[in-house]
Structure formats: structure tokens, C-alpha cells
C-alpha positions as CSV (number, residue, x, y, z in Angstrom):
1,M,-54.4,33.4,40.4
2,W,-55.0,31.3,43.6
3,E,-52.9,28.5,42.1
4,R,-50.0,30.9,41.7
5,V,-50.3,32.1,45.3
6,K,-50.3,28.5,46.5
7,A,-47.3,27.7,44.3
8,A,-45.4,30.8,45.6
9,L,-46.2,29.7,49.2
10,R,-44.9,26.2,48.5
11,Y,-41.7,27.6,47.0
12,F,-41.3,29.9,49.9
13,N,-41.7,27.1,52.4
14,Q,-39.1,25.0,50.6
15,A,-36.6,27.8,49.9
16,V,-36.4,29.9,53.1
17,P,-34.3,28.6,56.0
18,F,-37.0,29.1,58.7
19,R,-40.3,27.6,59.7
20,L,-43.1,30.0,58.7
21,V,-45.6,29.6,61.6
22,P,-42.9,29.9,64.4
23,A,-41.3,32.8,62.5
24,L,-44.6,34.6,62.5
25,A,-45.1,33.9,66.2
26,A,-41.7,35.3,67.0
27,T,-42.3,38.4,64.8
28,A,-45.6,38.9,66.7
29,V,-43.7,38.8,70.0
30,L,-41.2,41.4,68.7
31,V,-44.0,43.7,67.5
32,A,-46.0,43.3,70.8
33,L,-43.0,44.1,72.9
34,L,-42.1,47.2,70.9
35,L,-45.7,48.4,71.2
36,I,-45.6,48.2,75.0
37,P,-44.8,51.5,76.6
38,C,-41.2,51.7,77.8
39,P,-41.2,50.7,81.5
40,D,-40.1,53.3,84.1
41,G,-36.4,53.1,84.7
42,L,-35.4,52.2,81.1
43,T,-34.6,54.2,78.1
44,P,-36.5,53.5,74.8
45,K,-33.3,52.1,73.3
46,A,-32.8,49.8,76.3
47,W,-36.3,48.5,75.9
48,G,-35.7,48.0,72.2
49,L,-32.7,45.8,73.1
50,V,-34.9,43.9,75.6
51,A,-37.4,43.3,72.8
52,I,-34.7,42.0,70.4
53,F,-33.2,39.8,73.1
54,L,-36.5,38.2,74.2
55,T,-37.6,37.7,70.6
56,T,-34.3,35.9,69.9
57,I,-34.9,33.7,72.9
58,V,-38.4,32.9,71.8
59,A,-37.2,32.1,68.3
60,I,-34.6,29.7,69.8
61,I,-37.3,28.0,71.9
62,L,-39.6,27.7,68.8
63,K,-36.7,26.6,66.6
64,V,-37.6,29.1,64.0
65,M,-34.2,28.6,62.3
66,P,-30.9,27.0,63.1
67,I,-29.5,28.8,66.1
68,G,-26.6,30.2,64.3
69,V,-28.8,31.9,61.7
70,M,-31.0,33.4,64.5
71,A,-27.8,34.7,66.2
72,L,-26.8,36.3,62.9
73,M,-30.2,37.8,62.7
74,A,-29.8,39.3,66.1
75,I,-26.5,40.8,65.1
76,V,-28.0,42.4,62.1
77,I,-31.0,43.8,64.0
78,V,-28.9,45.2,66.8
79,S,-26.6,46.9,64.2
80,L,-29.5,48.3,62.1
81,S,-31.6,49.5,65.0
82,Q,-28.6,51.1,66.7
83,V,-30.1,50.3,70.1
84,T,-26.6,50.2,71.7
85,S,-25.1,53.3,70.0
86,T,-25.8,56.5,68.2
87,S,-24.4,55.3,64.9
88,S,-24.3,52.2,62.8
89,K,-20.5,52.1,63.1
90,G,-20.7,52.1,66.9
91,A,-23.6,49.6,66.8
92,I,-21.8,47.0,64.6
93,A,-18.7,47.4,66.9
94,D,-20.9,46.6,69.8
95,A,-22.6,43.7,68.0
96,L,-19.3,42.1,67.1
97,G,-17.5,43.0,70.3
98,S,-17.9,39.7,72.1
99,F,-16.1,37.8,69.3
100,A,-12.8,39.0,70.7
101,S,-13.6,37.5,74.1
102,P,-11.2,34.9,75.3
103,L,-14.2,33.1,76.9
104,I,-15.7,32.5,73.4
105,W,-12.5,31.3,72.0
106,L,-11.8,28.9,74.9
107,I,-15.0,27.1,74.0
108,V,-14.4,27.1,70.3
109,V,-10.8,25.8,70.5
110,A,-11.7,23.2,73.1
111,I,-14.4,21.8,70.7
112,L,-11.8,21.7,68.0
113,I,-9.5,19.7,70.4
114,S,-12.2,17.3,71.2
115,R,-12.5,16.4,67.5
116,G,-9.3,14.4,68.1
117,L,-11.1,12.0,70.4
118,K,-13.3,10.9,67.6
119,K,-10.7,11.0,64.8
120,T,-8.1,8.9,66.7
121,G,-10.7,6.5,68.2
122,L,-9.5,7.3,71.7
123,G,-13.0,8.2,72.9
124,N,-14.4,4.9,71.7
125,R,-11.5,2.9,73.2
126,I,-12.0,4.6,76.6
127,G,-15.7,3.7,76.6
128,L,-15.1,0.1,75.6
129,L,-12.4,-0.3,78.2
130,F,-14.8,0.6,81.0
131,I,-17.5,-1.7,79.6
132,S,-15.0,-4.5,79.5
133,L,-14.3,-4.0,83.2
134,L,-17.8,-3.3,84.5
135,G,-20.2,-4.9,82.0
136,R,-21.1,-8.2,83.6
137,R,-24.5,-6.8,84.6
138,T,-26.7,-4.1,83.0
139,I,-26.1,-1.8,86.0
140,G,-22.4,-2.3,85.6
141,I,-22.6,-1.2,81.9
142,G,-24.4,1.9,83.3
143,Y,-21.6,2.7,85.6
144,G,-19.1,2.1,82.8
145,L,-20.9,4.7,80.7
146,A,-20.9,7.1,83.6
147,V,-17.1,6.6,84.3
148,C,-16.5,7.1,80.5
149,E,-18.3,10.4,80.7
150,L,-16.3,11.5,83.8
151,V,-13.0,10.7,82.1
152,L,-13.9,12.6,78.9
153,A,-15.6,15.6,80.6
154,P,-12.6,17.8,81.4
155,F,-11.6,17.9,77.7
156,T,-14.9,18.1,75.8
157,P,-16.6,21.4,76.3
158,S,-19.3,20.3,74.0
159,N,-21.5,18.1,76.1
160,T,-23.4,17.3,72.9
161,A,-20.2,16.0,71.3
162,R,-19.3,14.0,74.4
163,G,-22.7,12.5,75.2
164,G,-24.2,12.4,71.8
165,G,-21.2,11.9,69.5
166,I,-18.9,9.7,71.6
167,V,-20.8,7.9,74.4
168,H,-24.1,7.4,72.7
169,P,-22.8,5.4,69.7
170,I,-21.1,3.1,72.2
171,M,-24.3,2.7,74.2
172,K,-26.3,2.0,71.0
173,S,-23.8,-0.7,69.9
174,I,-24.1,-2.4,73.3
175,A,-27.9,-2.3,73.2
176,T,-27.9,-3.7,69.7
177,A,-25.6,-6.5,70.7
178,F,-28.3,-7.6,73.2
179,D,-31.1,-7.3,70.6
180,S,-32.5,-4.2,72.3
181,E,-33.7,-2.0,69.5
182,P,-36.7,0.4,69.2
183,A,-37.5,-0.9,65.6
184,K,-38.1,-4.3,67.1
185,G,-40.0,-3.1,70.1
186,T,-37.3,-4.5,72.4
187,Q,-35.8,-1.2,73.7
188,G,-36.9,-2.1,77.2
189,K,-34.3,-4.9,77.5
190,I,-31.4,-2.7,78.3
191,G,-31.6,0.2,75.8
192,T,-34.0,2.4,77.7
193,Y,-32.0,2.1,80.9
194,L,-28.7,2.7,79.1
195,S,-30.1,5.7,77.2
196,L,-31.2,7.4,80.4
197,V,-27.8,6.7,82.1
198,N,-26.1,8.1,79.0
199,M,-28.2,11.3,79.3
200,H,-27.9,11.8,83.1
201,A,-24.2,11.0,83.3
202,N,-23.8,13.7,80.6
203,T,-25.6,16.4,82.7
204,I,-23.8,15.5,85.9
205,T,-20.3,15.6,84.4
206,S,-21.2,18.8,82.6
207,G,-21.3,20.5,86.0
208,M,-18.1,19.0,87.3
209,F,-15.5,20.9,85.2
210,V,-15.5,24.4,83.7
211,T,-14.4,22.8,80.4
212,A,-17.2,20.2,80.4
213,T,-19.9,22.2,78.6
214,A,-20.0,25.5,76.7
215,P,-21.9,27.8,79.0
216,N,-19.8,27.1,82.1
217,P,-17.2,29.8,81.4
218,L,-20.1,32.2,81.1
219,V,-21.2,31.2,84.6
220,V,-17.7,31.9,85.8
221,D,-17.8,35.3,84.3
222,Y,-21.2,36.2,85.8
223,V,-20.1,35.0,89.3
224,A,-17.0,37.1,89.1
225,R,-19.0,40.1,88.0
226,V,-21.6,40.0,90.7
227,T,-18.9,39.6,93.4
228,N,-16.8,42.5,91.9
229,Q,-14.1,39.9,91.1
230,S,-13.7,38.9,94.8
231,F,-14.8,35.3,94.0
232,H,-13.4,33.7,90.9
233,L,-14.1,30.1,89.9
234,S,-10.8,29.0,88.4
235,W,-10.7,25.7,86.6
236,T,-9.2,24.2,89.8
237,T,-11.7,25.8,92.2
238,W,-14.7,24.8,90.1
239,A,-13.5,21.2,89.9
240,L,-12.7,21.0,93.6
241,C,-16.1,22.5,94.7
242,M,-18.1,20.2,92.4
243,L,-16.0,17.1,93.0
244,L,-17.7,15.5,96.0
245,P,-21.3,16.3,95.3
246,G,-20.7,15.5,91.6
247,L,-19.2,12.1,92.4
248,V,-22.1,11.3,94.9
249,C,-24.6,12.1,92.1
250,L,-22.6,10.0,89.6
251,L,-22.5,7.1,92.1
252,L,-26.2,7.2,92.9
253,M,-27.5,8.0,89.4
254,P,-27.2,4.5,87.7
255,L,-28.8,2.9,90.7
256,A,-31.6,5.5,90.9
257,I,-32.4,5.0,87.2
258,Y,-32.3,1.3,87.7
259,L,-35.1,1.7,90.2
260,L,-37.1,4.3,88.2
261,S,-36.8,2.5,84.8
262,P,-35.6,-1.0,85.5
263,P,-34.2,-2.9,82.5
264,Q,-35.8,-6.2,81.5
265,T,-32.4,-7.8,81.0
266,R,-30.3,-7.5,84.2
267,S,-27.4,-9.9,83.6
268,T,-25.1,-9.1,80.6
269,P,-22.0,-11.3,80.7
270,N,-21.7,-11.0,76.9
271,A,-21.1,-7.3,77.2
272,I,-17.6,-7.9,78.5
273,E,-16.9,-10.3,75.5
274,Y,-18.3,-7.7,73.1
275,A,-16.2,-4.9,74.5
276,R,-13.0,-7.0,74.5
277,G,-13.7,-8.1,71.0
278,E,-14.0,-4.5,69.8
279,L,-10.9,-3.5,71.7
280,A,-9.0,-6.4,70.0
281,K,-10.1,-5.2,66.6
282,M,-8.8,-1.8,67.4
283,G,-5.4,-3.2,68.4
284,P,-2.8,-1.5,70.5
285,L,-2.8,2.3,71.1
286,S,-1.9,4.1,67.9
287,P,0.8,6.8,67.9
288,K,-2.0,9.4,67.4
289,E,-3.9,8.1,70.4
290,K,-0.8,8.4,72.5
291,V,-0.3,12.0,71.3
292,M,-3.9,12.7,72.2
293,M,-3.5,11.3,75.7
294,G,-0.3,13.3,76.1
295,T,-2.0,16.5,75.0
296,F,-4.9,15.8,77.4
297,G,-2.4,15.3,80.2
298,L,-0.7,18.6,79.4
299,L,-4.0,20.5,79.2
300,L,-5.1,19.1,82.5
301,V,-1.8,20.0,84.2
302,L,-1.9,23.6,82.8
303,W,-5.7,24.1,83.4
304,A,-5.2,23.0,87.0
305,N,-2.5,25.7,87.3
306,V,0.2,23.2,88.5
307,P,3.2,25.1,87.1
308,A,2.1,28.2,89.1
309,M,1.7,26.2,92.2
310,I,5.2,24.8,91.9
311,L,7.1,27.7,90.3
312,G,5.1,30.8,91.3
313,P,2.4,33.1,89.9
314,A,4.6,34.2,87.0
315,F,3.9,30.8,85.4
316,T,0.1,31.2,85.5
317,L,-1.4,30.7,82.0
318,D,-4.9,31.9,80.9
319,P,-7.1,28.9,80.1
320,T,-7.6,30.1,76.6
321,V,-3.9,30.3,76.0
322,V,-3.6,26.7,77.2
323,A,-6.4,25.6,74.8
324,F,-4.7,27.2,71.9
325,L,-1.4,25.5,72.9
326,G,-3.2,22.1,72.9
327,L,-4.8,22.7,69.5
328,F,-1.5,23.7,68.0
329,A,0.2,20.6,69.5
330,L,-2.4,18.4,67.9
331,I,-2.0,20.1,64.5
332,I,1.8,20.1,64.3
333,T,1.9,16.4,65.3
334,G,-0.6,15.5,62.6
335,T,-3.1,14.2,65.1
336,I,-5.7,16.4,63.5
337,D,-5.1,18.5,60.4
338,W,-6.2,21.9,59.2
339,D,-9.0,20.5,57.2
340,D,-10.4,19.0,60.5
341,V,-10.3,22.5,62.0
342,L,-12.1,24.0,59.1
343,S,-14.7,21.3,58.9
344,E,-15.6,21.2,62.6
345,K,-19.0,22.9,62.0
346,S,-20.1,22.7,65.6
347,A,-17.1,24.9,66.7
348,W,-17.8,27.7,64.2
349,D,-21.5,27.4,64.8
350,T,-20.9,27.9,68.5
351,L,-18.7,30.9,67.8
352,I,-21.6,32.7,66.1
353,W,-24.5,31.8,68.3
354,F,-22.7,31.9,71.6
355,G,-21.0,35.1,70.7
356,A,-24.3,36.8,69.7
357,L,-26.0,35.7,72.9
358,V,-23.1,36.8,75.1
359,M,-23.0,40.1,73.2
360,M,-26.7,40.9,73.9
361,A,-26.3,39.8,77.6
362,E,-23.3,42.1,78.0
363,Q,-25.1,45.0,76.3
364,L,-28.2,44.5,78.5
365,N,-26.0,44.8,81.5
366,K,-24.1,47.7,80.1
367,I,-27.2,49.8,79.5
368,G,-28.7,49.0,82.9
369,V,-31.4,46.5,82.0
370,I,-30.0,43.7,84.2
371,G,-29.8,46.1,87.1
372,W,-33.3,47.2,86.6
373,F,-34.7,43.7,86.4
374,S,-32.6,42.6,89.5
375,D,-34.0,45.5,91.5
376,A,-37.6,44.6,90.5
377,L,-37.1,40.9,91.4
378,K,-35.5,41.9,94.7
379,N,-38.3,44.2,95.6
380,A,-40.9,41.6,94.8
381,I,-39.1,39.1,97.1
382,V,-38.7,41.6,99.9
383,A,-42.4,42.6,99.6
384,A,-43.3,38.9,100.0
385,G,-41.6,39.0,103.4
386,L,-39.3,36.0,102.7
387,G,-36.3,35.3,104.8
388,W,-32.9,35.1,103.0
389,Q,-32.9,31.3,103.2
390,A,-36.3,31.0,101.5
391,A,-35.3,33.7,99.0
392,A,-32.1,31.9,98.0
393,A,-34.0,28.6,97.6
394,L,-36.7,30.3,95.6
395,L,-34.1,31.9,93.2
396,V,-32.4,28.6,92.6
397,L,-35.7,26.8,92.0
398,L,-37.1,29.5,89.7
399,F,-33.9,29.5,87.7
400,V,-33.7,25.7,87.4
401,F,-37.3,24.9,86.6
402,S,-37.8,27.8,84.2
403,H,-35.6,25.7,81.9
404,Y,-38.8,24.0,80.8
405,L,-39.2,27.1,78.6
406,F,-35.8,26.8,77.0
407,A,-34.3,24.6,74.3
408,S,-30.8,26.0,74.9
409,T,-28.8,26.0,78.2
410,T,-26.7,28.9,76.9
411,A,-29.8,30.9,75.9
412,H,-31.3,30.3,79.4
413,I,-28.1,31.3,81.2
414,S,-27.6,34.4,79.0
415,A,-31.2,35.5,79.5
416,M,-31.6,35.0,83.3
417,M,-28.6,34.0,85.3
418,L,-26.8,37.4,85.8
419,A,-30.0,39.0,87.1
420,F,-30.7,36.1,89.5
421,L,-27.2,36.1,90.8
422,S,-27.3,39.9,91.3
423,V,-30.5,39.6,93.3
424,G,-29.0,36.7,95.4
425,V,-25.9,38.6,96.4
426,Q,-28.0,41.4,97.6
427,L,-30.4,39.3,99.7
428,V,-28.1,36.6,101.0
429,P,-25.7,37.5,103.8
430,A,-22.1,37.9,102.7
431,A,-21.0,34.9,104.8
432,Y,-23.4,32.6,102.8
433,T,-23.0,34.2,99.3
434,V,-20.6,31.6,98.0
435,P,-22.8,28.6,98.7
436,F,-25.6,30.4,96.9
437,L,-23.4,31.1,93.9
438,L,-22.2,27.5,93.8
439,M,-25.8,26.2,94.0
440,M,-26.7,28.4,91.0
441,A,-23.7,27.1,89.1
442,A,-24.7,23.6,89.8
443,G,-28.3,24.3,88.9
444,S,-27.2,25.6,85.5
445,T,-26.3,22.0,84.4
446,I,-28.7,20.0,86.6
447,M,-31.6,21.7,84.8
448,M,-30.5,19.9,81.6
449,T,-32.1,16.7,83.0
450,L,-35.7,18.0,82.7
451,T,-36.8,17.7,79.1
452,H,-36.0,16.0,75.8
453,Y,-35.0,19.4,74.3
454,A,-33.1,20.8,77.3
455,T,-29.7,20.7,75.8
456,G,-28.0,19.5,72.5
457,T,-27.4,16.0,73.9
458,S,-31.1,15.5,74.7
459,P,-32.6,15.3,71.2
460,I,-29.8,13.0,70.0
461,I,-30.5,10.4,72.7
462,F,-34.3,10.9,72.7
463,G,-34.3,10.7,68.9
464,S,-32.8,7.2,68.9
465,G,-36.2,6.0,70.2
466,Y,-35.2,4.1,73.3
467,V,-37.0,6.3,75.8
468,S,-40.7,7.4,75.7
469,L,-41.5,11.0,76.3
470,G,-43.4,10.3,79.6
471,T,-40.4,8.2,81.0
472,W,-38.0,10.9,80.0
473,W,-39.9,13.7,81.7
474,R,-40.7,11.6,84.8
475,V,-37.1,10.4,85.3
476,G,-35.8,13.9,84.5
477,L,-37.9,15.6,87.1
478,V,-37.0,13.1,89.9
479,M,-33.3,13.2,89.1
480,C,-33.3,17.0,88.9
481,V,-34.8,17.3,92.4
482,A,-32.6,14.5,93.8
483,E,-29.4,16.2,92.4
484,L,-30.4,19.6,93.8
485,L,-30.8,18.0,97.2
486,V,-27.4,16.2,96.9
487,F,-25.7,19.5,96.1
488,A,-27.6,21.4,98.8
489,V,-26.7,18.8,101.5
490,V,-23.5,17.1,100.5
491,G,-22.3,20.1,98.6
492,G,-23.1,22.5,101.4
493,A,-21.2,20.4,103.9
494,W,-18.3,20.0,101.4
495,W,-18.0,23.7,100.8
496,K,-18.1,24.3,104.6
497,L,-15.2,21.9,104.9
498,L,-13.3,23.8,102.2
499,G,-13.8,27.0,104.0
500,F,-16.2,28.8,101.6
501,W,-18.7,29.7,104.2
């Protein structure tokens, strides 16, 4: 009998798509939350949705299942429990409502477009080009990787695809060329340094453009909501606001990491020869690479709203419309094909899990949970007797450093950002609201520096074995604090010059 039970458990562990112990822990969280009496100010259904949402976040943190499966689970539970409606028909309509959002489709389509970078080889060519120009010393290679990230960022809304799928293989190839490999115990030659630059360039550039990482459009939406649409971060406005502080961070970062984790090999003249050799093997620009470059140029012009600036507001195009135009152009020119679209798993995975998280965040706001939490947080800060400057700083720091508890930037932003922004706009004087909002927007990507699980790029780079856990966390904390200071000082002065406060 006991052998049958053990055999059944072994089969269960092999067959089911989740990890049993974390799954039991997440289930315990759900049961505990449902057993807690409904707090004053919330309806039982609202508290039920809070329990589902928090359990989903815990399950994501514990990595119970692939994030897409957990999102599907949340959709099923919301629909069956009817916490957003009085009927299953209304509940499933609510659960699927966010999948019609242009915000979701902007992210999905832009990920599909970025597939062309890898397929055509253009992303690899760009990286090798900068290495060939800057690679005489190890720190120069670091700056080459950073510039490569900066060039690719406006067009790759998956920071994981950019940092982990395009830049990281280039970085590993260079490290290997200098015999810097974890398997040989020689990662300290240049591999550790370049891996850290790879990661931190990814987080900095993710904050410089709306289209540089998936959650940024969600931040745009939240900022517009809390200001009653009076302040909207368009693609151009975001890029302009983040330009100077972002460039300062990008300029200082390779040097800072060079001091925090110095490479053993500092002179790398062979890197230039290596990059030039690889470029020679690739040959001249292929027709598909040229189409890819032309499409990127078109997207940049339209996302920056240049036609409307020249010809008037009638020529303004929604960013999602522009993304679909770019995807269609790549397909009809044969740069990518329909099978590429169908096989881009990351895009469709993002559609499911991002859509589910956005749905729950929207429903929490709709039924008053976000307002209730915002009022409680505001009352606590007021009771503490903090001035508005200290309150604003506390909100930014609490939001950023609570990312130690999250393995997904999107989950963190969905769970907390709207409430923190709502509190901020109530406590910060109107004349200083925009700098606060911009600091929160910057913090939403700066926090990705903290841990080896902070965003999708982190486990890819950390998993390659070049950086120890202690070094990753130490450098991550220092860089997070330093970048927050740069945005507070340089960013604050820049936003003053732009007339935002």
C-alpha cells in the first residue's frame, strides 16, 4: 500500500506542471487570506479578489508554475468565483477584458518585430560593430555592450530578448575568446565584468524608452490615471525626460562596475580583431538587414510623432497602430514570415500573463481596492508626521526596494505602483507632482538591478555562471542607489530645465 502511495506521488511530481511544495504554500496563503475577516471599507467580493491577486503574486515569486500557466489559473479562478460580477458570463467578460487593450498588443507586436533582429543577424552585427570600435581595453568592450543596448532598446520591448537573447551571446563569445569561462575557473579575467555590464546596461536602457521593456506602457497608463489624463507620457516625452539622466547612468556604469568588480585582464587588443573577423564572416548588409533597418527607422519616426509635428495633429498615430504597421511591413517583405510570428513563444506567453495581471489590477481599481489601500497608506504617512519631501522619498524607496520580494517586474508594478502613485499625488504639492511621477517611473526599471531573479534577463546572465551571488547582490545594491541618486539630482535638474516643475 505504502509503495503504491509513493509511486503515485512520484508520478504526480513528474506529471503535473507545478512544484508541489511551493504550490501548497501558495494555496495556504489563499486559504489564510480568505479566512481573514473582510477589512472595513471593502466588500467580501473585493477582498476575495485581493486574495486571488496576492496569491497569484506569491505563486509567481515562488515560481510554482510557468508564469503563463499561473495567469491562466488566475483567469479561471476569477471567472469561477465571480468576484467581479454577479454571473459567470459577466465574470469571464471581466477576466478577458484586458486582452482587447491596445497596451497589451503594443507589447506583443513589438516583441514579434524584435524577432527580426535575431533572424536577420542585425542585432549581432550591431554589437560586433561597437566592439570593433571600442574593444581595445576591457572597459571599452563594456562601453561597446552598453552602446549596443542603447541602440537596440527603442525597438525591443522585451528586455529579456535584448539583454539575454542578443547582447549576452555576444558578451559570452568575447569572454570565451579571451579564455574567460566559468567551467575553467577563469571567469574573473573579463567575463564577470562584462556580465555585470551586460545586466546593468539592460536595466538602464529599459528605463529610457517606453518601448524598451514590457511594463513601461503600464506605467504610462497608471501615470495618466492618477493625474486624470492631465500628464501623459508619450513615447517622445518619456524618451526626452529619461534622456539625460539615462545617458549619465550609462556613461558612469561601466566605470563604476570596473571599480566594484575589476577584471583581471584589462587590455584586450584582440577583441577588435575578433569582432572584425566575425563581421567579415557576416559579409555586407543583407537585403533583409536593410529592410530591418528601414523598418526601425520608420517606427522611430512614427513613435516620435514626427508626422504630426510637421503636418498637424490629424497625422498622429497610436503607438499600437505603428507597431502593427511595422510588423506587417516585415512580413510582406519576407524579413520574417508567418511561421516566425506563430513560433514566437515569448510574445504569446506575454499576452497571457501580462493580460491577466493587468486585468486583476484594473478590477482591483474598479471595485475600489486600490483607493482603499491608497487611503490607508496615506493616513499612515500623515500620522507619522512626515513632510511631503520625506513622504515622496519614502514612497519611491519603499516601492523600489520591495522588489527584493518579486521575481517579475510586471507583477510588482501591477501589484503596487498604482496605489503608490495615488498616494504620492495626494501628498506631493501639485507643482512637484511630475518629478515624483518621473522618479517612480525611473524606479520601476532601476529596481531590476537588485537581484538575480529581478527580471527575465537576470537569470539568463546569472545562470551563465560568470558572477557569484554575493557579487551580483552587492553590485546590484550599489548601482541601484547610485542610479536613484543620478535621477534625483541630474534628472530633477533636467526636468526643471524642461519646465516640468
